[in-house]
Every structure is written in C-alpha cells, then in structure tokens.
C-alpha positions as CSV (number, residue, x, y, z in Angstrom):
1,M,22.9,-1.0,2.7
2,I,21.3,-2.9,5.5
3,T,20.0,-1.0,8.5
4,L,20.1,-2.9,11.8
5,Y,17.7,-1.5,14.4
6,T,19.0,-2.3,17.9
7,T,18.6,-1.6,21.6
8,N,21.2,-2.0,24.2
9,S,19.5,-4.8,26.1
10,C,18.6,-6.9,23.0
11,S,20.6,-10.1,22.9
12,S,19.3,-11.0,19.4
13,C,20.5,-7.5,18.2
14,K,24.0,-8.2,19.5
15,K,24.0,-11.7,17.8
16,A,22.9,-10.2,14.5
17,K,25.5,-7.4,14.7
18,Q,28.2,-9.9,15.5
19,W,27.1,-12.1,12.6
20,F,27.2,-9.2,10.1
21,I,30.7,-8.3,11.4
22,E,32.0,-11.9,11.1
23,N,30.6,-12.2,7.6
24,N,32.0,-8.8,6.4
25,I,28.5,-7.5,5.7
26,K,28.3,-3.7,5.7
27,F,25.4,-2.3,7.8
28,I,24.3,0.8,9.5
29,E,23.3,0.4,13.2
30,K,20.4,2.5,14.4
31,N,20.0,2.3,18.2
32,M,16.3,2.9,18.8
33,F,17.0,4.5,22.2
34,V,19.4,7.0,20.8
35,H,17.5,7.5,17.5
36,P,13.8,6.6,18.0
37,V,12.1,5.1,14.9
38,N,9.9,7.3,12.8
39,R,7.2,6.6,10.3
40,Q,9.6,6.2,7.4
41,D,11.8,3.7,9.4
42,I,8.7,1.6,10.0
43,I,7.6,1.7,6.4
44,H,11.2,0.7,5.4
45,M,11.0,-2.2,7.8
46,L,7.7,-3.3,6.5
47,E,8.9,-3.2,2.9
48,N,11.5,-5.8,3.9
49,T,9.3,-8.2,5.7
50,E,7.4,-11.3,4.6
51,N,4.6,-11.0,7.1
52,G,4.2,-7.3,7.6
53,F,3.6,-6.1,11.2
54,E,3.7,-9.6,12.4
55,D,7.4,-9.7,11.7
56,I,8.2,-6.4,13.6
57,I,5.7,-6.5,16.6
58,S,6.2,-8.9,19.4
59,T,2.8,-9.9,20.7
60,R,4.5,-11.1,23.9
61,S,5.8,-7.7,24.7
62,K,5.1,-6.2,28.1
63,I,3.0,-3.2,26.7
64,I,0.8,-5.5,24.6
65,L,0.2,-8.0,27.4
66,E,-0.4,-5.4,30.1
67,K,-2.8,-3.2,28.1
68,N,-4.4,-6.2,26.3
69,I,-3.7,-4.5,23.0
70,D,-5.5,-6.1,20.0
71,I,-3.1,-5.4,17.1
72,E,-5.2,-7.5,14.8
73,G,-8.0,-4.9,15.1
74,M,-5.8,-1.9,14.5
75,K,-5.5,-0.1,11.1
76,F,-2.2,0.5,9.4
77,N,-1.7,4.1,10.7
78,E,-2.8,3.1,14.2
79,L,-0.1,0.3,14.3
80,V,2.6,2.7,13.0
81,D,1.6,5.3,15.7
82,F,1.6,2.5,18.3
83,I,5.1,1.4,17.4
84,I,6.4,5.0,17.4
85,E,4.9,5.7,20.8
86,N,6.1,2.4,22.4
C-alpha cells in the first residue's frame, strides 16, 4: 500500500492525491499536521527514494534558508531528528 504524506497547503500533494484517485490506485493519506512524521515514517520514506535525504528535504525551505542549515554536514540521525522537529 502506498502512503501519501501530505499537508493542507501543499499543491503537489493535492495533485498527487488526485492522480492516485483518477488512476484507481489505493493509498493511505497521512496528513503531517494531524499525524506528525516519526522516525519509522522517515526510514520508510528513505527506503523508497533513489537519492535518500535529497529526495525528501527541500533545500529551499524557509527553515533551512533562514538558519543556514548545512544538511550535507549532518549525520543520518541528525537529519532524521531535524525532519521530525521541523
């Protein structure tokens, strides 16, 4: 089963959800504001990426730009904790 992680304001999330519906693909929607991601969610996401954290972290996000976060210099557990916290 596909898990679609969404937020209310994410237009890409809405497009993906609509595409799944139109193509009769079963999925579970997990709104991250209602059900914040946990360590297991992140590991599950990473297992399904081609480029690891690069595929799930936006380097253009407000928090990264404002705090000048260097995700390249962070260790695995630091990145997971960062995602959970932000």
